[in-house]
C-alpha positions as CSV (number, residue, x, y, z in Angstrom):
1,M,-27.5,-14.0,-46.2
2,V,-29.5,-17.1,-45.8
3,F,-28.3,-20.5,-44.6
4,K,-30.3,-23.7,-45.1
5,S,-30.3,-26.6,-42.8
6,N,-32.3,-29.9,-43.3
7,D,-35.2,-28.8,-41.2
8,S,-35.5,-25.0,-41.4
9,E,-34.0,-21.9,-42.9
10,A,-32.0,-19.6,-40.7
11,N,-31.6,-15.9,-41.5
12,I,-28.6,-13.9,-40.2
13,N,-28.4,-10.2,-40.6
14,W,-25.0,-8.4,-40.5
15,S,-26.4,-6.3,-37.6
16,D,-26.8,-9.5,-35.6
17,L,-23.2,-10.5,-36.3
18,K,-22.1,-7.1,-35.4
19,S,-24.0,-7.0,-32.2
20,A,-22.7,-10.5,-31.2
21,S,-19.2,-9.6,-31.9
22,T,-19.4,-6.4,-29.8
23,K,-20.7,-8.3,-26.9
24,N,-17.7,-10.7,-27.2
25,N,-15.4,-7.6,-27.3
26,K,-17.2,-6.2,-24.2
27,S,-16.8,-9.5,-22.4
28,S,-13.1,-9.7,-23.3
29,A,-12.6,-6.1,-22.2
30,E,-14.3,-7.0,-18.9
31,S,-11.9,-9.9,-18.6
32,V,-8.8,-7.6,-19.2
33,K,-10.2,-5.3,-16.5
34,G,-10.6,-8.4,-14.3
35,D,-7.0,-9.3,-15.1
36,D,-5.8,-5.9,-14.1
37,S,-7.6,-6.0,-10.8
38,V,-6.2,-9.5,-10.1
39,H,-2.7,-8.1,-10.9
40,T,-3.3,-5.2,-8.6
41,L,-4.3,-7.6,-5.8
42,E,-1.2,-9.8,-6.6
43,Q,1.0,-6.7,-6.2
44,K,-0.7,-5.7,-2.9
45,L,-0.3,-9.2,-1.6
46,K,3.3,-9.4,-2.7
47,G,4.0,-6.1,-1.0
48,L,2.3,-7.4,2.3
49,L,4.4,-10.5,2.2
50,N,7.5,-8.6,1.7
51,E,6.7,-6.3,4.7
52,K,5.9,-9.4,6.9
53,E,9.2,-11.0,5.9
54,H,11.1,-7.8,6.5
55,T,9.4,-7.6,9.8
56,A,10.2,-11.1,10.8
57,R,13.9,-10.7,9.8
58,S,14.2,-7.4,11.8
59,W,12.6,-9.1,14.9
60,L,14.9,-12.1,14.6
61,T,18.0,-10.0,14.2
62,I,17.3,-7.6,17.1
63,T,16.1,-10.2,19.4
64,F,19.2,-12.3,18.9
65,L,21.5,-9.3,19.3
66,I,19.7,-8.2,22.5
67,G,19.9,-11.7,23.9
68,L,23.6,-11.9,23.0
69,F,24.4,-8.8,24.6
70,F,22.3,-9.6,27.7
71,L,24.1,-13.0,28.0
72,I,27.5,-11.2,27.8
73,L,26.3,-8.8,30.5
74,L,25.2,-11.7,32.8
75,S,28.4,-13.5,32.2
76,A,30.3,-10.4,33.4
77,I,28.0,-10.1,36.5
78,Y,28.6,-13.9,37.1
79,V,32.4,-13.6,36.9
80,I,32.4,-10.8,39.3
81,T,30.0,-12.6,41.9
82,Y,32.1,-15.8,41.4
83,N,35.4,-14.0,42.1
84,N,34.0,-12.0,45.0
85,N,32.6,-15.1,46.6
86,L,35.9,-17.0,46.1
87,F,37.6,-14.1,47.7
88,D,35.3,-14.2,50.7
89,I,36.0,-17.9,50.9
90,M,39.7,-17.5,51.0
91,I,39.4,-14.8,53.7
92,A,37.2,-17.0,55.8
93,A,39.5,-19.9,55.4
94,K,42.5,-17.9,56.2
95,S,40.9,-16.4,59.2
96,Q,40.2,-20.0,60.6
97,N,43.7,-21.1,59.7
98,I,42.5,-23.6,57.0
99,D,45.0,-24.2,54.3
100,L,43.4,-24.4,50.8
101,S,45.2,-25.4,47.7
102,K,45.6,-22.8,44.9
103,H,44.7,-25.4,42.3
104,N,41.2,-25.8,43.7
105,L,40.7,-22.0,44.1
106,E,41.3,-20.1,40.8
107,F,39.8,-16.7,39.9
108,M,37.6,-16.9,36.9
109,S,38.6,-14.7,33.9
110,F,36.1,-12.8,31.9
111,N,38.0,-13.3,28.8
112,E,37.7,-17.1,28.9
113,L,33.9,-16.9,29.6
114,F,33.4,-14.3,26.9
115,S,35.4,-16.5,24.4
116,L,33.2,-19.5,25.3
117,I,30.0,-17.6,24.7
118,F,31.2,-15.8,21.5
119,N,32.5,-19.2,20.1
120,S,29.1,-20.7,20.8
121,F,27.0,-17.9,19.3
122,G,29.3,-16.2,16.9
123,T,28.4,-18.5,13.8
124,S,24.8,-17.9,14.5
125,L,25.3,-14.1,14.7
126,G,27.1,-14.0,11.4
127,F,24.3,-15.9,9.8
128,I,21.5,-13.9,11.4
129,I,23.3,-10.5,10.5
130,G,23.9,-11.7,7.0
131,Y,20.2,-12.9,6.7
132,Y,19.1,-9.4,7.9
133,F,21.3,-7.4,5.5
134,K,20.5,-9.6,2.7
135,E,17.0,-8.2,2.8
136,K,18.4,-4.7,3.1
137,I,20.4,-5.0,-0.1
138,S,17.8,-6.7,-2.2
139,K,15.5,-3.7,-1.4
């Protein structure tokens, strides 16, 4: 096949066309392989991000629960110490014949302090546990 242009003649063989088309096919096959490797990398990255997110969720939940139980334990120790000190003050005042009014000296109830702590952190506890188990269910 011969094509004519204004200045010169160009000859194109079928073999030249075939070799040019196979080069294009090879480059498109390489781009498909490249797309596969990109897809594989995307999947690995997605897996790593999911693992990091799961680790963060677990850490947040466990840290909050340990902190809450530690706070409850500290409040129990505080109530015992407070009541013990109040009892010692009452004994010392009675031994020195000092009359103390009962309105100023009341024993602390653990139920009241526990209620205060749990009302303060209960909503956050529900949110954090829900956030943690949302991840568990979605997997």
